[in-house]
Backbone as JSON, one array per atom type, in Angstrom:
{
  "sequence": "VVVVGERTSEEFESMLAAAHAIYDPNRTVIHIDPNNKEEIEFWEVNNSNIALMAKNNNAASKVVALVCQNFTCSAPVNDHSSLEALLSQKVRAS",
  "N": [[-34.21, -28.63, -57.37], [-33.58, -26.21, -59.64], [-34.62, -24.97, -62.71], [-33.87, -22.78, -65.16], [-34.84, -20.93, -67.86], [-36.08, -20.48, -71.38], [-39.21, -21.79, -71.75], [-40.13, -22.91, -74.08], [-38.02, -23.98, -75.5], [-36.06, -26.73, -76.77], [-33.96, -27.73, -75.27], [-34.76, -26.92, -72.76], [-36.91, -28.75, -72.21], [-35.33, -31.13, -72.22], [-33.78, -30.7, -70.03], [-35.75, -30.63, -67.93], [-36.7, -33.29, -68.13], [-34.22, -34.57, -67.44], [-34.07, -33.76, -64.74], [-36.12, -35.14, -63.69], [-35.51, -37.81, -64.09], [-34.08, -39.59, -62.28], [-35.49, -41.13, -59.7], [-36.54, -39.51, -56.74], [-38.04, -39.09, -53.8], [-37.92, -36.84, -52.29], [-37.24, -34.7, -53.93], [-37.74, -31.5, -55.32], [-38.79, -29.78, -58.22], [-38.26, -26.93, -59.72], [-39.31, -24.82, -62.23], [-38.41, -22.02, -64.24], [-39.24, -19.41, -66.33], [-37.46, -16.77, -67.18], [-38.24, -14.78, -68.84], [-40.89, -14.46, -68.38], [-42.88, -12.3, -67.1], [-44.91, -12.29, -65.23], [-44.37, -14.72, -63.87], [-41.89, -14.35, -62.74], [-42.61, -12.3, -61.02], [-44.24, -13.63, -59.27], [-42.56, -15.36, -57.97], [-40.97, -13.44, -56.81], [-42.66, -12.43, -54.84], [-43.32, -14.67, -53.43], [-40.97, -16.37, -52.93], [-38.12, -14.93, -52.7], [-35.5, -15.75, -53.02], [-35.4, -17.79, -55.04], [-36.32, -16.18, -57.21], [-34.19, -14.47, -57.37], [-32.22, -16.31, -58.09], [-33.17, -17.02, -60.61], [-32.97, -14.68, -62.07], [-30.14, -14.07, -61.82], [-29.17, -16.24, -63.21], [-29.94, -16.07, -65.76], [-29.4, -16.61, -69.04], [-29.07, -15.67, -72.39], [-30.8, -17.54, -74.71], [-29.99, -19.99, -73.44], [-30.31, -22.69, -71.26], [-30.3, -23.15, -67.84], [-29.39, -25.03, -64.97], [-29.68, -25.51, -61.44], [-28.72, -27.28, -58.66], [-29.95, -27.64, -55.5], [-29.29, -28.21, -52.11], [-29.73, -28.63, -48.63], [-29.57, -25.78, -48.12], [-27.57, -24.87, -49.9], [-26.43, -24.42, -53.14], [-25.46, -25.95, -56.15], [-22.92, -25.24, -58.59], [-23.99, -23.68, -61.64], [-25.39, -25.68, -64.25], [-25.28, -26.48, -67.77], [-26.4, -28.35, -69.49], [-28.3, -31.23, -70.16], [-27.09, -33.81, -69.58], [-25.03, -33.18, -67.84], [-26.59, -32.27, -65.69], [-27.99, -34.72, -65.01], [-25.75, -36.26, -64.24], [-24.88, -34.77, -61.97], [-27.23, -34.99, -60.32], [-27.25, -37.68, -59.91], [-25.05, -38.15, -58.4], [-25.8, -36.75, -56.09], [-27.93, -38.38, -55.12], [-26.57, -40.78, -54.51], [-25.03, -39.72, -52.45], [-26.7, -39.33, -50.45]],
  "CA": [[-33.68, -28.36, -58.66], [-34.2, -25.05, -60.27], [-34.3, -24.94, -64.04], [-34.09, -21.48, -65.63], [-34.78, -20.78, -69.29], [-37.31, -20.48, -72.04], [-39.94, -23.07, -71.73], [-40.36, -23.47, -75.42], [-36.83, -24.53, -76.1], [-35.81, -28.19, -76.69], [-33.14, -27.98, -74.06], [-35.61, -26.84, -71.5], [-37.5, -30.03, -72.04], [-34.34, -32.07, -71.88], [-33.31, -30.44, -68.64], [-36.79, -31.16, -67.03], [-36.59, -34.76, -68.27], [-33.08, -35.05, -66.66], [-34.4, -33.59, -63.38], [-37.03, -36.15, -63.26], [-34.99, -39.02, -64.59], [-33.78, -40.39, -61.18], [-36.52, -41.03, -58.65], [-36.22, -39.11, -55.36], [-39.36, -38.49, -53.26], [-37.64, -35.45, -51.59], [-36.83, -33.73, -54.85], [-38.7, -30.56, -55.85], [-38.19, -29.25, -59.48], [-38.91, -25.63, -60.07], [-38.95, -24.28, -63.52], [-38.8, -20.63, -64.3], [-38.94, -18.67, -67.57], [-37.16, -15.35, -66.72], [-38.92, -13.77, -69.75], [-42.24, -14.39, -68.09], [-42.88, -11.27, -66.06], [-45.79, -12.72, -64.13], [-43.83, -15.82, -63.14], [-40.79, -13.7, -61.89], [-43.33, -11.52, -59.93], [-44.85, -14.65, -58.41], [-41.41, -15.81, -57.17], [-40.42, -12.36, -55.99], [-43.51, -12.48, -53.77], [-43.39, -16.02, -52.62], [-39.65, -16.8, -52.56], [-37.24, -14.08, -53.45], [-34.25, -16.45, -53.34], [-35.68, -18.42, -56.36], [-36.48, -15.15, -58.14], [-32.94, -13.89, -57.53], [-31.51, -17.39, -58.86], [-33.55, -16.97, -62.01], [-32.41, -13.42, -62.61], [-28.71, -14.27, -61.87], [-28.68, -17.34, -64.16], [-30.63, -16.04, -67.07], [-28.55, -16.5, -70.1], [-29.82, -15.63, -73.57], [-30.83, -18.86, -75.46], [-29.39, -21.07, -72.78], [-31.06, -23.23, -70.13], [-29.39, -23.35, -66.74], [-30.04, -25.74, -63.86], [-28.94, -25.53, -60.18], [-29.14, -28.41, -57.71], [-29.79, -27.16, -54.19], [-29.52, -29.1, -51.05], [-29.16, -28.11, -47.33], [-29.27, -24.37, -48.2], [-26.38, -24.65, -50.74], [-26.59, -24.73, -54.51], [-24.38, -26.31, -57.07], [-22.65, -24.41, -59.73], [-25.0, -23.88, -62.73], [-24.94, -26.65, -65.42], [-25.95, -25.99, -68.95], [-26.84, -29.33, -70.38], [-28.96, -32.33, -69.41], [-26.24, -34.85, -69.08], [-24.37, -32.7, -66.68], [-27.54, -32.27, -64.72], [-28.14, -36.1, -64.65], [-24.64, -36.63, -63.36], [-25.03, -34.11, -60.69], [-28.28, -35.55, -59.48], [-26.94, -39.06, -59.52], [-24.13, -38.0, -57.25], [-26.63, -36.36, -54.82], [-28.6, -39.54, -54.8], [-25.58, -41.71, -53.86], [-24.44, -39.21, -51.19], [-27.87, -39.26, -49.43]],
  "C": [[-34.34, -27.13, -59.22], [-33.63, -24.94, -61.67], [-34.64, -23.53, -64.66], [-33.84, -21.37, -67.14], [-36.0, -20.77, -70.07], [-37.96, -21.77, -72.14], [-40.21, -23.64, -73.11], [-39.09, -24.06, -76.09], [-36.67, -26.07, -75.9], [-34.99, -28.48, -75.54], [-33.73, -27.85, -72.81], [-36.25, -28.15, -71.22], [-36.48, -31.13, -71.68], [-33.8, -31.97, -70.46], [-34.5, -30.9, -67.69], [-36.86, -32.75, -67.04], [-35.45, -35.33, -67.29], [-33.42, -34.89, -65.1], [-35.31, -34.54, -62.81], [-36.62, -37.58, -63.48], [-34.68, -40.12, -63.4], [-34.82, -40.09, -60.1], [-35.99, -40.55, -57.27], [-37.4, -38.39, -54.82], [-39.15, -37.17, -52.65], [-37.27, -34.34, -52.6], [-37.93, -32.77, -55.35], [-37.98, -29.9, -57.03], [-39.04, -28.02, -59.65], [-38.48, -25.15, -61.35], [-39.39, -22.88, -63.78], [-38.29, -20.14, -65.68], [-38.76, -17.24, -67.23], [-37.72, -14.38, -67.63], [-40.33, -13.64, -69.41], [-42.41, -13.48, -66.91], [-43.7, -11.72, -64.91], [-45.16, -13.8, -63.28], [-42.74, -15.24, -62.24], [-41.54, -12.94, -60.7], [-43.86, -12.48, -58.84], [-43.75, -15.05, -57.46], [-40.92, -14.7, -56.28], [-41.33, -12.16, -54.71], [-43.37, -13.6, -52.87], [-41.93, -16.53, -52.16], [-38.62, -16.06, -53.38], [-35.93, -14.74, -53.79], [-34.31, -17.08, -54.66], [-35.67, -17.31, -57.44], [-34.98, -14.66, -58.48], [-32.04, -14.96, -58.3], [-31.86, -17.19, -60.25], [-32.97, -15.7, -62.72], [-30.89, -13.5, -62.76], [-28.21, -15.31, -62.86], [-29.36, -17.31, -65.44], [-29.65, -15.67, -68.11], [-29.27, -16.65, -71.48], [-29.6, -17.02, -74.33], [-30.16, -20.01, -74.78], [-30.39, -21.43, -71.57], [-30.08, -23.55, -69.0], [-30.07, -24.15, -65.53], [-29.15, -25.63, -62.62], [-29.48, -26.61, -59.32], [-28.83, -27.8, -56.29], [-30.07, -28.21, -53.13], [-28.96, -28.63, -49.75], [-28.69, -26.64, -47.42], [-28.03, -24.05, -48.99], [-26.78, -25.17, -52.12], [-25.36, -25.04, -55.26], [-24.02, -25.1, -57.99], [-23.67, -24.65, -60.8], [-24.49, -24.82, -63.77], [-25.88, -26.19, -66.49], [-26.43, -27.08, -69.86], [-27.44, -30.5, -69.52], [-28.15, -33.44, -68.93], [-25.4, -34.44, -67.83], [-25.32, -32.71, -65.46], [-27.82, -33.8, -64.18], [-27.04, -36.6, -63.84], [-24.61, -36.03, -62.1], [-25.96, -34.69, -59.7], [-27.96, -36.94, -59.11], [-25.94, -39.1, -58.36], [-24.76, -37.61, -55.98], [-27.3, -37.58, -54.31], [-27.68, -40.48, -54.0], [-25.13, -41.09, -52.61], [-25.52, -39.16, -50.06], [-27.89, -40.48, -48.51]]
}
């Protein structure tokens, strides 16, 4: 799960809570604030695909989440209830 948005926003916290709401020992949650230059530079060096996801899904004053599995990512979701629904589908499909 990749969560892209300003860390100080309330929706960012809600998205992180949703990403962790359903237990899955194989889930990795990456959160990126695209306004944080050092963070983007870290991902550009260590995983350019994640940096690209952050850049491509940066929307002013919105938080976006993508769920990736088997080298494929879902369409971006913009609210925590949509993220929870998407993750619960992935858990049932596993």
